[in-house]
C-alpha positions in Angstrom: -21.3 43.8 -25.9 -23.4 44.2 -23.4 -24.7 41.6 -20.1 -28.2 40.2 -18.7 -28.0 39.5 -15.6 -30.8 36.7 -14.9 -32.0 37.2 -11.3 -35.3 35.0 -11.7 -34.8 31.1 -11.7 -38.1 30.4 -13.2 -36.9 31.3 -16.6 -35.5 28.2 -16.4 -38.0 26.1 -15.4 -38.2 23.6 -17.9 -41.6 22.0 -17.0 -42.7 20.7 -20.7 -41.9 17.0 -20.6 -40.1 17.2 -24.4 -37.9 20.3 -23.6 -34.7 20.6 -23.3 -31.4 23.2 -22.5 -29.0 23.5 -25.3 -25.7 24.0 -24.6 -22.8 25.7 -26.7 -20.9 23.2 -28.7 -18.3 22.9 -30.7 -15.6 20.3 -32.0 -11.9 20.2 -29.8 -10.6 23.2 -32.0 -13.2 25.3 -31.4 -13.3 25.7 -26.9 -13.0 29.1 -25.9 -9.6 30.3 -26.5 -9.9 32.2 -22.8 -12.4 30.3 -20.8 -13.6 31.3 -17.0 -13.5 28.6 -14.9 -17.4 27.2 -15.0 -18.0 27.2 -18.7 -19.8 24.3 -19.7 -20.4 23.3 -23.6 -21.0 19.8 -25.3 -18.3 19.0 -27.7 -19.2 17.9 -30.8 -15.8 15.5 -31.7 -15.8 13.9 -28.3 -20.0 13.2 -28.1 -19.2 14.8 -24.2 -20.8 17.6 -22.4 -17.5 19.1 -20.9 -16.4 21.8 -18.2 -13.6 24.0 -17.7 -12.7 23.5 -14.3 -9.7 26.8 -14.0 -7.0 24.6 -15.6 -8.3 21.8 -18.2 -11.5 21.1 -19.5 -12.9 17.9 -18.2 -15.9 15.7 -20.0 -18.8 14.2 -19.0 -20.9 10.9 -20.2 -24.0 10.0 -19.7 -22.7 6.2 -17.7 -19.9 8.2 -15.5 -19.5 11.0 -13.9 -16.7 12.9 -14.3 -14.2 10.8 -12.0 -11.9 13.5 -10.6 -8.5 13.4 -10.6 -8.0 14.6 -7.3 -9.8 12.6 -5.7 -8.7 9.1 -7.5 -5.2 10.1 -8.5 -2.6 12.6 -8.3 0.7 13.9 -9.1 3.1 15.7 -6.6 6.5 16.4 -6.8 8.9 18.0 -3.8 12.7 18.4 -3.1 14.1 17.0 -0.4 15.4 18.3 2.6 16.5 15.4 5.0 14.6 16.1 7.7 11.1 14.8 8.9 8.1 16.0 6.8 4.3 15.6 5.3 3.7 15.8 2.0 0.5 17.4 1.5 -1.7 18.9 -0.9 -2.7 15.4 -2.5 -6.8 16.0 -1.8 -7.3 13.2 -0.1 -6.0 9.7 1.9 -3.7 8.2 -0.9 -3.5 3.7 -0.6 -0.6 3.5 -3.2 2.5 5.9 -3.2 5.0 5.1 -5.8 8.0 7.4 -5.1 11.2 8.0 -7.8 14.2 10.1 -6.5 14.5 12.0 -10.1 17.9 13.6 -9.7 20.2 10.7 -9.4 20.1 7.3 -9.7 18.2 4.8 -7.4 15.8 2.6 -7.6 11.7 3.6 -7.2 10.2 2.5 -4.2 6.4 1.5 -4.3 4.2 2.0 -0.9 0.7 0.7 0.0 -2.0 1.0 2.5 -2.9 -2.9 2.5 1.4 -3.6 3.8 1.6 -0.9 5.8 3.7 2.4 5.7 7.4 2.1 5.7 6.7 -0.9 3.7 8.6 -1.2 0.3 8.8 -3.0 -2.8 10.9 -1.9 -6.2 10.2 -2.6 -10.0 13.7 -1.9 -10.6 15.6 -4.9 -7.6 14.7 -8.7 -7.3 15.2 -7.7 -3.6 12.2 -9.3 -1.5 10.1 -6.0 0.2 12.1 -4.3 2.4 11.1 -2.3 5.8 12.5 1.2 6.9 10.8 3.8 9.6 12.3 6.4 7.9 11.5 6.1 4.5 7.2 6.3 3.8 6.0 6.6 7.9 1.9 6.8 7.4 -0.6 7.4 5.3 -2.2 11.1 6.1 -5.8 11.9 5.0 -4.2 14.8 2.4 -0.9 12.9 1.4 1.7 11.3 3.5 4.5 11.6 6.1 8.1 11.3 5.6 11.5 10.6 7.2 15.1 11.2 5.7 15.5 7.8 3.6 18.1 9.0 0.6 14.8 7.2 -1.6 12.2 9.6 -0.3 13.5 12.8 0.8 17.2 13.4 1.4 18.4 16.3 -1.4 17.7 16.4 -5.1 13.9 16.4 -6.4 11.4 14.0 -6.0 7.9 13.3 -7.9 5.4 10.6 -5.9 2.1 9.2 -8.2 0.0 8.3 -5.3 -3.4 6.3 -6.1 -6.7 6.3 -3.9 -8.4 2.9 -3.1 -10.4 1.7 0.0 -8.3 3.9 2.8 -6.4 0.9 4.0 -9.6 -1.4 4.1 -9.3 -4.7 3.5 -11.6 -7.2 2.5 -11.3 -10.9 1.3 -11.8 -12.2 -2.1 -13.0 -15.9 -3.3 -13.8 -15.8 -6.9 -10.3 -17.1 -8.2 -8.6 -20.2 -7.4 -6.9 -19.0 -4.9 -8.6 -15.9 -1.9 -6.9 -12.5 -2.2 -7.2 -9.8 0.4 -8.0 -6.9 -1.8 -7.9 -2.9 -1.3 -10.4 -1.6 -4.5 -11.8 1.3 -5.4 -15.3 2.7 -5.6 -14.0 3.6 -9.5 -13.1 0.0 -10.7 -10.4 1.5 -12.0 -7.9 0.4 -9.6 -7.3 -2.5 -7.3 -4.3 -3.8 -4.8 -3.8 -7.2 -4.6 -2.4 -9.7 -2.0 -2.2 -13.4 -1.8 -0.3 -16.2 -1.5 1.2 -18.4 -4.3 0.2 -22.5 -5.0 2.6 -23.1 -7.8 -0.8 -24.7 -9.7 -0.3 -23.7 -13.4 -3.8 -22.3 -15.0 -5.3 -21.0 -12.2 -7.6 -18.0 -11.5 -6.5 -15.1 -8.8 -10.1 -12.6 -8.4 -9.1 -9.1 -8.7 -12.7 -7.3 -7.4 -13.1 -3.8 -9.9 -15.4 -5.2 -12.2 -13.9 -3.9 -14.9 -11.7 -5.6 -17.2 -7.6 -5.2 -16.2 -5.5 -3.8 -18.6 -2.1 -3.3 -16.8 -0.3 -4.3 -13.7 2.3 -4.7 -12.3 3.6 -8.4 -9.9 6.2 -8.6 -6.8 7.3 -11.2 -4.5 7.7 -9.7 -1.4 7.9 -12.7 0.8 11.9 -13.5 -1.1 13.4 -12.2 -3.8 12.4 -13.1 -7.7 12.0 -11.2 -11.2 9.6 -9.2 -11.3 6.8 -8.5 -13.5 3.8 -6.7 -15.8 1.0 -8.1 -16.9 -0.9 -6.2 -20.2 -4.0 -6.5 -22.0 -4.5 -3.4 -23.8 -7.5 -3.2 -26.0 -6.6 -3.9 -29.2 -3.8 -6.3 -28.3 -4.1 -10.1 -29.9 -4.0 -13.5 -28.1 -2.8 -13.9 -24.6 -2.0 -10.8 -22.3 1.9 -10.6 -22.2 4.2 -10.0 -19.8 7.1 -7.5 -19.6 10.0 -7.8 -17.1 10.6 -4.8 -14.6 14.0 -5.2 -13.9 15.9 -5.6 -17.1 17.7 -2.1 -16.9 17.7 -1.6 -20.8 14.1 -2.7 -21.7 12.9 -6.2 -22.7 10.6 -7.7 -24.9 7.1 -8.2 -23.8 6.0 -12.0 -24.3 3.0 -14.3 -24.2 4.6 -17.2 -22.3 1.9 -19.9 -20.7 3.6 -20.0 -17.5 2.3 -16.5 -16.9 -0.9 -15.8 -18.0 -2.4 -18.4 -20.5 -5.4 -16.7 -21.7 -6.9 -13.4 -21.0 -8.4 -11.6 -17.8 -12.2 -11.3 -17.2 -13.6 -8.2 -15.1 -14.0 -10.9 -12.5 -10.3 -13.0 -12.5 -6.9 -12.7 -13.9 -5.7 -16.4 -15.5 -2.2 -17.2 -14.4 0.2 -19.7 -14.4 2.8 -20.8 -12.0 5.7 -19.0 -12.8 8.0 -18.3 -9.2 8.0 -15.0 -9.9 3.8 -14.3 -10.1 2.8 -17.8 -7.9 5.1 -20.4 -6.2 4.7 -23.0 -3.2 2.4 -21.6 -0.7 3.8 -19.6 1.5 6.0 -16.7 -0.6 3.4 -13.9 -0.6 2.9 -11.6 -3.8 1.5 -8.0 -3.8 -0.2 -7.1 -7.2 -0.9 -3.7 -8.1 -3.9 -3.8 -11.1 -5.8 -1.0 -13.2 -8.9 -1.1 -15.3 -10.1 1.8 -18.1 -12.8 4.1 -16.5 -14.3 6.2 -19.1 -13.4 9.6 -18.8 -11.0 8.7 -15.8 -8.2 6.2 -17.8 -7.7 5.1 -21.1 -5.2 2.3 -22.5 -4.8 2.0 -26.0 -2.4 1.1 -28.8 -0.6 3.3 -31.7 1.3 2.1 -34.6 4.8 5.0 -35.1 4.9 6.7 -38.1 8.1 8.0 -37.1 6.7 11.6 -37.5 4.7 13.5 -35.1 1.1 11.8 -34.0 -2.1 13.0 -32.0 -3.8 10.3 -30.0 -6.9 11.2 -28.4 -7.6 10.0 -24.9 -11.1 11.6 -23.8 -9.5 14.2 -21.2 -6.2 15.4 -20.2 -3.7 13.2 -19.3 -1.8 13.9 -16.1 0.3 10.4 -15.8 1.0 8.8 -19.4 3.1 5.3 -19.8 4.2 4.1 -22.7 6.0 0.5 -23.8 7.1 -1.4 -27.2 4.8 -3.9 -27.5 6.9 -5.6 -30.9 10.3 -5.7 -29.3 12.5 -4.6 -26.3 12.5 -1.4 -25.0 11.9 1.0 -21.8 9.0 1.8 -20.0 8.6 5.1 -19.7 7.0 7.3 -17.1 5.5 10.5 -18.5 3.3 13.3 -16.3 2.6 16.7 -16.7 3.4 18.5 -13.4 7.3 17.2 -14.1 6.0 18.8 -17.7 6.5 17.5 -21.5 10.1 16.8 -21.7 10.7 15.0 -18.3 11.0 11.5 -18.4 11.6 8.2 -15.9 11.4 4.5 -16.7 10.0 1.4 -14.9 12.9 -0.6 -15.9 15.4 0.5 -14.8 17.1 3.6 -11.7 18.2 5.8 -13.6 18.0 9.6 -12.5 15.2 11.8 -15.3 16.3 12.5 -18.8 15.3 15.0 -20.7 14.0 14.6 -24.5 11.1 15.7 -26.8 9.2 12.6 -27.0 5.8 14.0 -26.1 3.4 17.0 -25.7 0.1 16.4 -23.6 -2.8 18.1 -24.6 -6.3 19.0 -23.6 -7.5 15.7 -25.1 -5.2 13.1 -25.2 -1.4 13.6 -26.6 1.1 14.3 -29.5 3.5 12.2 -29.7 7.1 13.6 -31.6 9.5 12.6 -34.0 11.5 10.2 -31.5 12.1 6.7 -32.2 12.1 5.4 -28.3 8.3 6.3 -28.2 7.3 6.4 -32.1 9.3 4.6 -34.1 8.1 4.0 -37.7 6.8 0.3 -38.0 6.8 0.1 -34.2 3.9 -1.0 -32.2 3.1 0.4 -28.6 1.2 0.4 -25.9 0.1 3.3 -24.1 -1.9 3.8 -20.6 -3.3 7.0 -19.9 -4.9 9.0 -16.1 -6.7 12.5 -16.0 
C-alpha cells in the first residue's frame, strides 16, 4: 500500500469551529495486531481515546490525562548481591517502597519518606517499627539505595512496589478530629498518613486526597500491635471492612464498630478506638491509603464463577491485589513484572509461589478456574494499578 508523507502543517489547520479530526475507531479486540509506537485510536468499547506507547495501549478520558505509571507507580525486581547498591530505573523518587524477598520465607518490609529511610514496618508481623542501617538507606531521584540486609539485598530474588506521593514533603491536616501529618500525591490516588491515637470511639482522620478512599493499611509504629487493613471498595455494602494482615492463613473480613463504624468520605476516614488503629495519645501509627482514579487505579468486586472470567479495568494493570470478602482468604499480590503465575501474600511471609490463577490483559485481567481467586459463589475484591 502506497503512503504519502504530509509536509505541510496547513493540511491540519481546522479553522472551522464545527470541524473535528476523526480518529480510527473500533473495539479492544479490533486493535491493530502489530501497532507502532505513537499510534492513536478511539476505543468504542471503553469509550476512551487510547495510544500505543511501545508496550501497551494506554487510555485517556475527558477528565484525567494519562496518569503515567512511570511517574506515579513502578514495580522493580533485582537479585541480591550482599553489597551496598542503588536500584535505578524507577523513573521518579519514590515515597513508599514495599520490598519482599521472593526466594525464601521473609517478612515484607515497608519504607516511606515520611518516617525516613532505614525505618520499616511489616504487615506480617505485629512488631513495632524497626530501624536498621543496612536496609533501605535512601530515597533517590530514580529509585532507592540498599544495604546488605537479607530483607532487601542478601541473595535470592526481590521485588519492590514503589509509589510516589510528594517527594518527602509533608503537611499538617486538620480535616478530622485527629490532626494528621500527610504526604499526598498530586493525582489524589495515594496518601501517607502519620498520626497519634486518642482512643476516642467514632473519631475522624483527614487523608487529604480529595477522593473517596478504597483500600489502605494501618500499622502501629510505636509499640507492637496487630496489623489491620481498610477496604471500602465500590460495590460493597454497609460499613467498611477490615482484615488482619498478620494472620498467616488469612482472615475473614469483618465490620466491627471498633474499627471503621461508617463509610469514609473524600476528606476523612471514620474509625473507632481499637488499639491496633487508635489507642492512647503517644501511640503512633502509619496509614497507607489509596483511592481509585480513572485510567490509573481501579477497585472493584466480582463474583467467582469457578471457571474463567474477564475483569475490565480500563488499562493494562501492572499490580493486582485480590482479597476474598465473604470468608477467610489470603491477600494475594500479582504484578506483570514478575509474570502471570507468580504470587506473593500480604498476610504471610512465605516465598513466592507459582500458580495459574490469572492472566494480565491489555485492558484488565482474566481469572482462571482456581478456588482461591475465582471460587464459585464467593465474592472477591480486587485493586489494580496501571
